[in-house]
C-alpha positions in Angstrom: 0.0 0.0 0.0 1.3 3.4 -0.9 1.1 6.2 1.7 -0.3 9.6 0.9 3.2 11.1 1.1 4.6 8.5 -1.4 1.6 9.1 -3.7 2.3 12.8 -3.6 5.9 12.3 -4.5 4.8 10.3 -7.6 3.1 13.5 -8.8 6.2 15.7 -8.3 9.1 15.9 -10.8 12.2 14.5 -9.2 14.1 17.7 -9.4 11.3 19.5 -7.5 11.1 17.1 -4.5 13.8 19.0 -2.4 12.1 22.4 -3.0 8.7 20.9 -2.1 10.1 19.4 1.1 11.6 22.8 2.0 8.2 24.5 1.5 6.6 21.9 3.8 9.3 22.5 6.4 8.9 26.3 6.3 5.1 26.0 6.5 5.4 23.7 9.5 7.7 26.1 11.3 5.4 29.0 10.5 2.3 27.2 11.9 4.3 26.3 15.1 5.0 30.1 15.4 1.2 30.7 15.4 1.1 31.9 11.7 -1.5 30.9 9.2 -0.6 27.8 7.0 0.5 28.6 3.5 -2.0 28.2 0.7 -0.8 27.6 -2.9 -2.9 29.5 -5.5 -3.3 27.1 -8.3 -5.6 29.1 -10.5 -7.1 32.6 -10.3 -10.0 31.4 -12.3 -12.9 30.6 -9.9 -14.5 28.3 -12.5 -11.5 25.9 -12.3 -12.4 23.0 -10.0 -9.6 21.7 -7.6 -8.9 18.0 -8.1 
């Protein structure tokens, strides 16, 4: 069985995995410092449905 983390990595190009991990780390640190979690804006078009 594949974990959610592993499934997510399958959707990320290999060269982007380190940068993604850094974003998760920075977000976790920000949340621990009582800041809002980061939200990635995928599209500015409200008619585009998130998948």
